[in-house]
Structure formats: C-alpha cells, structure tokens
C-alpha positions in Angstrom: -5.1 22.7 -24.0 -8.6 22.2 -25.1 -11.6 21.9 -22.7 -11.7 18.2 -23.5 -8.0 17.8 -22.6 -8.6 19.6 -19.3 -11.7 17.4 -18.6 -9.6 14.3 -19.2 -6.9 15.5 -16.9 -9.4 16.3 -14.2 -10.8 12.8 -14.6 -7.4 11.2 -14.3 -6.6 13.2 -11.2 -9.9 12.2 -9.6 -9.3 8.6 -10.4 -5.8 8.7 -9.0 -7.2 10.4 -5.8 -9.3 7.2 -5.4 -6.3 4.9 -5.8 -6.6 4.0 -9.4 -3.3 3.3 -11.1 -2.5 4.8 -14.5 -3.0 1.3 -16.1 -6.5 1.2 -14.5 -7.3 4.7 -15.7 -6.1 3.7 -19.2 -8.4 0.7 -19.3 -11.4 2.8 -18.1 -10.6 5.5 -20.8 -10.2 2.8 -23.4 -13.6 1.3 -22.5 -15.2 4.7 -22.7 -13.5 5.5 -26.1 -14.9 2.2 -27.5 -18.3 3.4 -26.6 -18.7 1.0 -23.7 -20.0 1.7 -20.2 -17.0 1.8 -17.9 -19.0 2.0 -14.6 -19.0 -1.7 -13.9 -15.3 -1.8 -14.5 -14.7 1.2 -12.3 -16.7 -0.4 -9.5 -14.8 -3.7 -9.8 -11.4 -1.9 -9.8 -12.3 0.2 -6.8 -13.6 -2.9 -4.9 -10.2 -4.6 -5.6 -8.3 -1.6 -4.5 -10.4 -1.4 -1.3 -9.6 -5.1 -0.6 -5.9 -4.4 -1.2 -6.0 -1.4 1.1 -7.6 -3.3 3.9 -4.9 -6.0 3.5 -2.2 -3.4 3.6 -3.7 -1.8 6.7 -3.8 -5.2 8.4 -0.2 -5.9 7.5 0.9 -2.5 8.8 -1.1 -3.0 12.0 0.7 -6.3 12.6 4.1 -4.6 11.8 3.3 -1.8 14.3 2.4 -4.5 17.0 5.7 -6.3 16.4 7.7 -3.1 16.6 6.0 -2.1 19.9 6.6 -5.6 21.3 10.3 -5.4 20.3 10.8 -2.0 21.9 9.1 -3.2 25.1 11.2 -6.3 25.2 14.4 -4.4 24.5 13.8 -1.7 27.1 15.4 -3.8 29.8 18.3 -5.1 27.7 21.7 -3.4 27.8 23.5 -2.1 24.8 26.3 -4.4 23.6 29.1 -4.1 21.1 29.1 -6.6 18.2 31.2 -9.7 19.0 31.9 -12.9 17.3 29.1 -13.6 14.8 26.7 -11.2 16.6 25.9 -7.9 15.0 23.1 -6.5 17.1 21.9 -8.7 20.0 18.6 -6.8 20.1 17.5 -7.9 16.6 19.1 -11.3 17.1 17.1 -11.9 20.2 13.8 -11.8 18.2 12.0 -15.0 17.6 10.5 -15.1 14.1 6.9 -16.3 13.6 6.4 -19.2 11.3 
C-alpha cells in the first residue's frame, strides 16, 4: 500500500468511528476528489447522525421502561402452561399503547 492508500484507510476508519456509513464516506471522498470542500457536508451528515442517535436512545429508553414495567407486573403472576388459544399469559396480559 502507498502512503496515500494508508491515509485514505485511516480517514475511512475515523469517519466510521464517528458513525458515518460507507455511503456517507464515499460521498465525502467524492466531493474531495472533485476539488470541493467536504466540511459542510461532513457537518451536515454528523448532525443528522447525532439526531438519529438521540432518537434511537430515546426509543431504547422507552423499551427499557416497558421491559422493567412488565417484569414488575409479572413478578406476582404465577407460571401457567399454554391452554386453548393462550401461548404465554404474561405477554398476553400486556396492554399495548396506541
């Protein structure tokens, strides 16, 4: 590998470390190869990734809360074998949010 190849690989690894997808990195590299300034594009991509990450964290926090609530509610319920149309009464006892 040439020094330029190694520099490019290091750039790709750094970008991946920040959450850039390979498609994102390709677009940044293409902009640089055209002689453009990729920094505004990099900022915009990272801002979008940050927004997505916050949304995912919020979603995971809500899931964690639902899991904790289910375990707390189920702690007093007895185990039951499946019967009729019931598969697992614990899951079937949950009320879904609209």
